[in-house]
Each structure stands twice: as structure tokens, then as C-alpha cells.
OpenMM code with the backbone's topology and positions (N, CA, C; nanometers):
from openmm import Vec3, app, unit

residues = "MET HIS LEU MET THR PRO GLN GLN TRP ALA ASP LYS TYR PHE ASP ALA GLY SER ARG PRO SER GLU VAL THR LEU ARG ARG TRP LEU ASN GLU GLY LYS VAL PRO GLY ARG LYS VAL GLY GLY SER TRP PHE VAL ASP GLU HIS ALA TRP GLN ALA ASP GLY ASP ASP LEU VAL ARG ARG VAL LEU ASP ALA GLY".split()
positions = [
    Vec3(0.0848, -0.1178, 0.0000),
    Vec3(0.0000, 0.0000, 0.0000),
    Vec3(0.0888, 0.1233, 0.0000),
    Vec3(0.0588, 0.2144, -0.0866),
    Vec3(0.1321, 0.3404, -0.0919),
    Vec3(0.0304, 0.4530, -0.0873),
    Vec3(0.0214, 0.5184, 0.0267),
    Vec3(-0.0757, 0.6265, 0.0448),
    Vec3(-0.0135, 0.7601, 0.0083),
    Vec3(-0.0921, 0.8406, -0.0610),
    Vec3(-0.0480, 0.9749, -0.0949),
    Vec3(-0.1666, 1.0691, -0.0824),
    Vec3(-0.1384, 1.1953, -0.0624),
    Vec3(-0.2485, 1.2910, -0.0510),
    Vec3(-0.3184, 1.3013, -0.1858),
    Vec3(-0.4459, 1.3376, -0.1854),
    Vec3(-0.5151, 1.3559, -0.3131),
    Vec3(-0.4449, 1.4566, -0.4040),
    Vec3(-0.3883, 1.5612, -0.3472),
    Vec3(-0.3182, 1.6617, -0.4277),
    Vec3(-0.1941, 1.6017, -0.4929),
    Vec3(-0.1171, 1.5215, -0.4185),
    Vec3(0.0007, 1.4552, -0.4759),
    Vec3(-0.0398, 1.3625, -0.5901),
    Vec3(-0.1476, 1.2869, -0.5686),
    Vec3(-0.1966, 1.1933, -0.6699),
    Vec3(-0.2396, 1.2685, -0.7956),
    Vec3(-0.3139, 1.3757, -0.7779),
    Vec3(-0.3604, 1.4550, -0.8923),
    Vec3(-0.2425, 1.5175, -0.9666),
    Vec3(-0.1441, 1.5674, -0.8936),
    Vec3(-0.0263, 1.6268, -0.9574),
    Vec3(0.0503, 1.5237, -1.0395),
    Vec3(0.0539, 1.4007, -0.9915),
    Vec3(0.1291, 1.2945, -1.0589),
    Vec3(0.0570, 1.2413, -1.1831),
    Vec3(-0.0758, 1.2317, -1.1782),
    Vec3(-0.1496, 1.1619, -1.2829),
    Vec3(-0.2342, 1.2504, -1.3748),
    Vec3(-0.2384, 1.3792, -1.3500),
    Vec3(-0.3171, 1.4695, -1.4332),
    Vec3(-0.2327, 1.5874, -1.4786),
    Vec3(-0.2543, 1.6302, -1.6014),
    Vec3(-0.1935, 1.7543, -1.6486),
    Vec3(-0.2622, 1.8712, -1.5790),
    Vec3(-0.1938, 1.9831, -1.5733),
    Vec3(-0.2476, 2.1003, -1.5031),
    Vec3(-0.3859, 2.1396, -1.5539),
    Vec3(-0.4101, 2.1324, -1.6820),
    Vec3(-0.5381, 2.1746, -1.7372),
    Vec3(-0.6515, 2.0769, -1.7155),
    Vec3(-0.6197, 1.9529, -1.6793),
    Vec3(-0.7248, 1.8520, -1.6631),
    Vec3(-0.7395, 1.8037, -1.5193),
    Vec3(-0.6635, 1.8632, -1.4281),
    Vec3(-0.6626, 1.8198, -1.2881),
    Vec3(-0.7977, 1.8454, -1.2217),
    Vec3(-0.8568, 1.7420, -1.1582),
    Vec3(-0.9842, 1.7637, -1.0890),
    Vec3(-0.9645, 1.8493, -0.9640),
    Vec3(-1.0716, 1.9122, -0.9221),
    Vec3(-1.0647, 1.9965, -0.8019),
    Vec3(-1.0511, 1.9082, -0.6779),
    Vec3(-1.0116, 1.9701, -0.5693),
    Vec3(-0.9979, 1.8988, -0.4424),
    Vec3(-1.1326, 1.8416, -0.3974),
    Vec3(-1.2401, 1.9170, -0.4188),
    Vec3(-1.3749, 1.8705, -0.3827),
    Vec3(-1.4106, 1.7447, -0.4631),
    Vec3(-1.3792, 1.7458, -0.5929),
    Vec3(-1.4067, 1.6302, -0.6777),
    Vec3(-1.3259, 1.5099, -0.6323),
    Vec3(-1.1996, 1.5294, -0.5991),
    Vec3(-1.1155, 1.4190, -0.5519),
    Vec3(-1.1708, 1.3580, -0.4233),
    Vec3(-1.2125, 1.4427, -0.3308),
    Vec3(-1.2700, 1.3906, -0.2049),
    Vec3(-1.3989, 1.3142, -0.2318),
    Vec3(-1.4803, 1.3639, -0.3253),
    Vec3(-1.6043, 1.2943, -0.3602),
    Vec3(-1.5726, 1.1586, -0.4217),
    Vec3(-1.4763, 1.1525, -0.5131),
    Vec3(-1.4368, 1.0254, -0.5737),
    Vec3(-1.3882, 0.9267, -0.4686),
    Vec3(-1.3112, 0.9759, -0.3712),
    Vec3(-1.2636, 0.8886, -0.2637),
    Vec3(-1.3807, 0.8398, -0.1791),
    Vec3(-1.4689, 0.9298, -0.1432),
    Vec3(-1.5844, 0.8946, -0.0603),
    Vec3(-1.6759, 0.7945, -0.1305),
    Vec3(-1.6901, 0.8075, -0.2627),
    Vec3(-1.7769, 0.7183, -0.3398),
    Vec3(-1.7062, 0.5888, -0.3809),
    Vec3(-1.5760, 0.5771, -0.3539),
    Vec3(-1.5020, 0.4573, -0.3895),
    Vec3(-1.4565, 0.4527, -0.5346),
    Vec3(-1.4699, 0.5623, -0.6075),
    Vec3(-1.4239, 0.5668, -0.7468),
    Vec3(-1.2723, 0.5670, -0.7544),
    Vec3(-1.2087, 0.6208, -0.6517),
    Vec3(-1.0638, 0.6175, -0.6363),
    Vec3(-1.0378, 0.5480, -0.5031),
    Vec3(-0.9546, 0.4422, -0.5032),
    Vec3(-0.9313, 0.3704, -0.3778),
    Vec3(-0.8491, 0.4532, -0.2796),
    Vec3(-0.8910, 0.4548, -0.1572),
    Vec3(-0.8186, 0.5293, -0.0553),
    Vec3(-0.8761, 0.5035, 0.0815),
    Vec3(-0.8289, 0.5786, 0.1748),
    Vec3(-0.8802, 0.5666, 0.3115),
    Vec3(-0.8726, 0.6997, 0.3816),
    Vec3(-0.9592, 0.7138, 0.4777),
    Vec3(-0.9635, 0.8359, 0.5576),
    Vec3(-0.8898, 0.8088, 0.6881),
    Vec3(-0.7939, 0.8922, 0.7176),
    Vec3(-0.7165, 0.8814, 0.8418),
    Vec3(-0.7403, 1.0104, 0.9173),
    Vec3(-0.8054, 0.9972, 1.0333),
    Vec3(-0.8472, 1.1170, 1.1052),
    Vec3(-0.9496, 1.1889, 1.0197),
    Vec3(-0.9231, 1.3103, 0.9819),
    Vec3(-1.0146, 1.3845, 0.8960),
    Vec3(-0.9612, 1.4021, 0.7549),
    Vec3(-0.8518, 1.3340, 0.7219),
    Vec3(-0.7874, 1.3535, 0.5918),
    Vec3(-0.7967, 1.2295, 0.5048),
    Vec3(-0.8204, 1.2505, 0.3755),
    Vec3(-0.8246, 1.1422, 0.2781),
    Vec3(-0.6861, 1.1183, 0.2200),
    Vec3(-0.6575, 0.9904, 0.1898),
    Vec3(-0.5348, 0.9518, 0.1223),
    Vec3(-0.5697, 0.8532, 0.0125),
    Vec3(-0.5048, 0.8679, -0.1026),
    Vec3(-0.5249, 0.7775, -0.2155),
    Vec3(-0.4294, 0.6595, -0.1993),
    Vec3(-0.4809, 0.5379, -0.2183),
    Vec3(-0.3972, 0.4179, -0.2205),
    Vec3(-0.3479, 0.4007, -0.3638),
    Vec3(-0.2300, 0.4516, -0.3914),
    Vec3(-0.1779, 0.4535, -0.5278),
    Vec3(-0.1651, 0.3126, -0.5860),
    Vec3(-0.1173, 0.2177, -0.5075),
    Vec3(-0.1004, 0.0820, -0.5587),
    Vec3(-0.2340, 0.0183, -0.5955),
    Vec3(-0.3359, 0.0373, -0.5143),
    Vec3(-0.4683, -0.0169, -0.5473),
    Vec3(-0.5227, 0.0491, -0.6728),
    Vec3(-0.4986, 0.1786, -0.6895),
    Vec3(-0.5451, 0.2484, -0.8087),
    Vec3(-0.4733, 0.1960, -0.9332),
    Vec3(-0.3412, 0.1765, -0.9238),
    Vec3(-0.2653, 0.1249, -1.0369),
    Vec3(-0.3075, -0.0177, -1.0720),
    Vec3(-0.3407, -0.0977, -0.9708),
    Vec3(-0.3782, -0.2373, -0.9932),
    Vec3(-0.5169, -0.2500, -1.0540),
    Vec3(-0.6007, -0.1499, -1.0376),
    Vec3(-0.7351, -0.1476, -1.0956),
    Vec3(-0.8147, -0.2743, -1.0631),
    Vec3(-0.8095, -0.3152, -0.9369),
    Vec3(-0.8885, -0.4300, -0.8921),
    Vec3(-0.8197, -0.5641, -0.9061),
    Vec3(-0.7006, -0.5700, -0.9647),
    Vec3(-0.6282, -0.6956, -0.9810),
    Vec3(-0.5433, -0.7195, -0.8567),
    Vec3(-0.5829, -0.8178, -0.7760),
    Vec3(-0.5167, -0.8423, -0.6475),
    Vec3(-0.3700, -0.8810, -0.6655),
    Vec3(-0.3385, -0.9594, -0.7677),
    Vec3(-0.1995, -0.9998, -0.7902),
    Vec3(-0.1125, -0.8786, -0.8207),
    Vec3(-0.1600, -0.7900, -0.9054),
    Vec3(-0.0840, -0.6692, -0.9379),
    Vec3(-0.0644, -0.5846, -0.8130),
    Vec3(-0.1706, -0.5701, -0.7315),
    Vec3(-0.1595, -0.4912, -0.6090),
    Vec3(-0.0544, -0.5510, -0.5145),
    Vec3(-0.0536, -0.6839, -0.5011),
    Vec3(0.0441, -0.7484, -0.4120),
    Vec3(0.1871, -0.7291, -0.4629),
    Vec3(0.2066, -0.7361, -0.5940),
    Vec3(0.3397, -0.7131, -0.6504),
    Vec3(0.3853, -0.5702, -0.6243),
    Vec3(0.2954, -0.4740, -0.6463),
    Vec3(0.3286, -0.3341, -0.6194),
    Vec3(0.3601, -0.3117, -0.4726),
    Vec3(0.2817, -0.3733, -0.3834),
    Vec3(0.3055, -0.3572, -0.2400),
    Vec3(0.4373, -0.4196, -0.1964),
    Vec3(0.4810, -0.5254, -0.2640),
    Vec3(0.6051, -0.5938, -0.2277),
    Vec3(0.7280, -0.5165, -0.2734),
    Vec3(0.7098, -0.4337, -0.3769),
    Vec3(0.8247, -0.3609, -0.4359),
    Vec3(0.8545, -0.2428, -0.3579),
] * unit.nanometer
topology = app.Topology()
chain = topology.addChain("A")
for resn in residues:
    res = topology.addResidue(resn, chain)
    for name in ("N", "CA", "C"):
        topology.addAtom(name, app.Element.getBySymbol(name[0]), res)
């Protein structure tokens, strides 16, 4: 598992002109469209789960690396 802030995730995977807003990112996390978890009052994106796109073997390989 590799947790990153929604802003870090958006900066890494979206161009500046197509980056979703912070509100949209939180909504996607809350709705499960982007895998993540809430720690305290803050959301974090699980980058490895997102990259694996539901494939457990891929997620385990990413987590092991």
C-alpha cells in the first residue's frame, strides 16, 4: 500500500489543465471511485490499489516492491 495525498496523486497523474478539483477528488474517494482511506479527517489515495485497478496480484506485486 502506498498512500499519498489527493493533491500529490492529482499532480502525478493529471496535467495542469485537466486536474480535478480537491472537492471532486474527495467525492471520488468517498464514493469509492478512487481507492483510498480516511485517516483522522484527511483522505489519502492508495496509489497501488489504483494502479492495480482491482487486480489483487498486481496490487500485491506493487506492495512488495
